[in-house]
C-alpha positions in Angstrom: 84.3 118.9 79.9 84.5 115.5 81.6 83.1 115.2 85.1 84.1 112.5 87.6 81.8 111.8 90.5 83.7 110.8 93.7 81.3 109.0 96.0 84.0 108.0 98.4 87.7 108.0 98.6 87.7 105.6 101.6 89.2 102.7 99.7 92.2 104.6 98.5 95.5 103.2 100.0 96.5 105.0 103.2 93.5 107.3 103.2 92.8 105.9 106.7 95.9 105.9 108.9 96.1 103.2 111.6 97.5 103.5 115.1 100.2 101.0 115.9 100.4 101.1 119.7 101.7 97.6 120.5 105.4 97.1 119.6 108.0 94.4 120.2 107.3 94.1 123.9 103.8 92.6 123.5 104.7 89.7 121.2 107.8 88.9 123.4 105.5 88.9 126.4 103.0 86.6 124.7 105.8 84.2 123.6 107.4 84.0 127.0 104.1 83.6 128.7 103.1 80.7 126.4 106.5 79.1 126.9 106.3 79.3 130.7 102.7 78.0 130.6 103.8 75.0 128.5 106.7 74.1 130.8 104.6 74.3 133.9 101.8 72.3 132.3 104.1 69.3 131.4 105.8 69.4 134.8 102.5 69.3 136.6 101.1 66.6 134.2 103.9 64.1 134.7 103.9 64.7 138.4 100.2 63.9 138.6 100.9 60.8 136.4 103.7 59.7 138.8 106.4 59.9 136.1 108.9 62.1 137.9 111.7 59.6 137.6 111.1 58.9 133.9 110.8 62.6 133.0 113.3 64.4 135.3 114.0 67.3 132.9 110.3 67.9 132.3 109.3 67.8 135.9 112.3 69.3 137.6 115.1 70.9 135.6 113.2 72.7 132.8 111.0 74.4 135.4 114.1 76.2 136.9 113.9 78.5 133.9 110.2 79.4 134.4 110.5 82.1 137.1 113.2 83.9 134.9 111.0 83.5 131.8 108.0 85.0 133.6 110.0 87.8 135.1 111.4 88.7 131.6 107.9 88.6 130.2 106.6 90.8 132.9 109.6 93.2 132.3 108.7 93.4 128.6 105.1 94.2 129.6 106.2 96.8 132.1 108.4 98.5 129.5 105.3 98.7 127.2 103.2 100.5 129.9 102.8 104.2 129.3 102.1 105.1 132.9 104.4 102.7 134.7 103.9 104.0 138.2 100.2 103.1 138.1 100.5 99.4 137.2 99.3 98.4 140.7 95.9 99.8 139.9 95.2 96.6 137.9 95.0 94.9 141.2 92.8 97.4 142.9 90.3 97.9 140.1 88.3 94.7 139.8 86.5 94.3 136.5 85.4 90.8 135.7 84.9 91.6 132.0 88.6 92.8 131.7 91.0 90.2 130.1 93.9 92.2 131.3 92.6 92.2 134.9 92.3 88.4 134.7 95.8 88.1 133.2 97.3 90.3 135.9 95.9 88.1 138.7 96.9 84.8 136.9 100.4 86.1 136.6 100.5 87.1 140.2 99.4 83.6 141.3 101.4 81.5 138.9 104.7 83.3 139.3 105.1 82.5 143.1 103.8 79.0 142.4 106.6 78.4 139.9 109.1 79.7 142.4 107.8 77.4 145.1 107.9 74.4 142.7 111.5 75.2 141.8 112.5 75.7 145.4 111.2 72.3 146.3 113.8 70.7 144.0 116.7 73.1 144.9 118.3 70.6 147.3 118.4 68.0 144.6 120.3 70.4 142.4 122.5 71.8 145.2 122.8 69.1 148.0 124.5 71.6 150.4 121.7 74.1 150.1 120.3 75.3 153.5 117.3 77.6 153.9 118.7 79.0 157.1 115.2 79.6 158.6 113.3 76.8 160.2 109.9 77.9 158.9 111.3 77.7 155.3 112.5 74.1 155.9 109.1 73.1 157.2 107.4 74.8 154.3 109.7 72.9 151.9 108.8 69.6 153.5 105.1 70.4 153.2 105.5 71.2 149.5 107.4 68.0 148.9 104.8 66.0 150.8 101.9 67.6 148.8 103.5 67.9 145.4 100.6 66.4 143.5 98.2 68.9 145.1 100.5 71.7 144.1 100.7 70.2 140.6 96.9 70.2 140.2 96.8 73.9 141.1 99.8 74.5 138.7 98.2 72.7 135.8 95.0 74.7 136.2 96.7 78.1 136.1 99.2 77.1 133.4 96.3 76.3 131.0 94.6 79.6 131.9 97.9 81.5 131.3 98.4 79.7 127.9 94.9 80.5 126.8 95.1 84.0 128.1 98.0 84.9 125.8 95.5 84.5 122.9 92.5 85.9 124.6 94.4 89.1 125.3 94.2 89.7 121.5 90.8 88.1 120.8 89.1 90.4 123.3 89.7 93.3 121.0 86.6 93.0 118.9 87.5 96.1 116.9 90.3 94.2 115.2 88.9 91.6 112.7 92.0 89.4 112.7 91.9 89.0 116.4 88.1 88.7 116.7 88.0 84.9 116.8 87.7 82.4 119.7 90.3 80.2 118.1 93.2 82.4 119.2 93.1 81.2 122.8 93.4 77.5 122.0 95.9 78.2 119.2 98.2 80.2 121.4 97.9 77.6 124.1 99.0 74.8 121.7 101.8 76.9 120.3 103.1 77.6 123.7 103.1 73.9 124.6 104.9 73.2 121.4 107.7 75.6 122.2 107.9 74.1 125.7 108.4 70.6 124.3 111.1 71.9 122.1 113.0 73.5 125.0 112.7 70.3 127.0 114.0 68.2 124.1 117.0 70.6 124.0 117.7 70.3 127.7 117.2 66.6 128.4 119.9 64.0 128.3 117.4 61.2 128.6 116.8 59.6 125.2 113.4 58.1 126.2 112.3 61.5 127.5 113.4 63.3 124.3 111.6 60.8 122.1 108.4 61.1 124.1 108.5 64.9 123.9 109.2 64.7 120.2 106.1 62.6 119.7 104.1 65.1 121.7 105.5 68.0 119.7 104.5 66.3 116.5 100.9 66.0 117.8 100.9 69.6 118.9 102.2 70.8 115.5 99.4 68.9 113.8 96.8 70.5 116.1 98.3 73.9 115.6 98.2 73.5 111.8 94.6 72.3 112.2 93.7 75.5 114.1 95.5 77.7 111.6 93.6 76.2 108.7 90.3 76.6 110.4 91.2 80.1 111.4 91.5 81.1 107.8 88.4 79.0 106.8 86.4 80.9 109.3 87.7 84.3 108.1 87.0 83.5 104.4 83.5 82.4 105.2 82.8 85.5 107.3 82.2 89.2 106.6 84.2 91.4 104.2 86.5 92.8 106.9 87.5 89.3 108.0 88.1 88.2 104.5 90.3 91.2 104.1 92.2 90.2 107.3 92.7 86.7 105.9 94.0 88.1 102.6 96.9 89.8 104.5 98.3 86.2 104.7 96.9 84.9 101.3 98.6 87.3 98.9 98.9 90.4 101.1 101.9 92.0 102.8 102.3 89.2 105.5 102.1 86.3 103.1 105.9 85.6 102.7 106.7 86.2 106.4 103.9 84.1 107.7 104.1 81.1 105.3 108.0 81.0 105.3 108.9 81.8 108.9 105.9 80.3 110.7 104.4 77.5 108.6 107.4 76.2 106.8 110.4 76.9 109.0 108.5 77.0 112.3 106.2 74.0 111.9 106.6 71.8 108.8 110.4 71.7 108.5 111.0 70.9 112.2 108.2 68.3 112.2 109.9 66.6 109.2 113.2 66.6 111.0 111.6 65.0 114.1 110.0 62.3 111.9 113.5 61.6 110.4 115.0 61.4 113.9 112.3 58.9 114.9 113.2 56.8 111.9 116.8 56.6 112.9 118.3 59.5 110.9 120.7 61.5 113.2 119.5 65.1 113.3 121.2 67.6 115.7 118.4 68.4 118.1 119.3 72.1 118.2 118.0 72.6 114.6 114.3 71.7 115.1 114.3 73.2 118.6 115.6 76.6 117.4 113.2 76.5 114.4 110.2 75.8 116.6 111.1 78.6 119.1 111.8 81.0 116.3 108.5 80.1 114.6 106.5 80.6 117.8 108.1 84.0 118.3 107.5 85.1 114.7 103.9 83.9 114.9 103.2 86.3 117.7 105.1 89.2 116.1 103.1 88.7 112.9 99.7 88.3 114.6 100.2 91.4 116.7 101.4 93.5 113.8 98.9 92.3 111.3 96.0 92.6 113.8 96.6 96.3 114.4 96.4 96.9 110.6 93.0 95.3 110.2 89.9 97.4 111.0 86.1 97.5 110.4 85.0 99.6 107.5 83.0 102.7 108.2 
């Protein structure tokens, strides 16, 4: 009789089920939050630099989308909530160590700021616009007179919002793929890249488009640098983080990550932008759509893959 000694069956496939609690709403929210943060950042930056006339779409017209983007993101977040009637308790339960608490307050602050910013340019878009109430007209004049001060506040909170979209994941230490401090800067740069792409699509100013294209190439380079170092850090770390990296290096997310995010979302549009800068006519919609698609896929893959990774026990 042959005897087999089973010390553990823990490593058998599917012996440990995993709980997938974050669905499409969270990556959509992270994508929209990063996009809004990038748009507000560049609008504030070029206002502070005094480049409003040279960068009209960046400073003015692209920001008209931001309140709607933030509202859609918040709607996706609200749909994800299990107990929707109690969302307000995020604002009454103050916990300084809670990333979600910080995020809730940042969104509460930056959403009305974006609306005020847009409202200050509304008469330039619609010359016949009238606020009806005298106190609103006075407030509009105050905002216009103090735009640079508002821009400083906006650039501060836009950076926090962009970083927060990554910190929301990295705060979950129990998930090895998310347990890295690089996610905050990586998501910030990715959000800025999607914002530059959207501005390139909207602007009719050739000089503005070329400048945003150069900025986007720089951001794509930084994003690739962060991604490379993300995997280098995982592969030089503990077994569980090596296993997390292997999901993208031969595992089940290899094709989707390298094709949709790295090649189609970063390298290919970067190549098209370089060709455009060298005089080859490329329809701007192609790199723009690819960058936006790549940014969205990046968040879907990171959220899905992170929920699969776990610490062994």
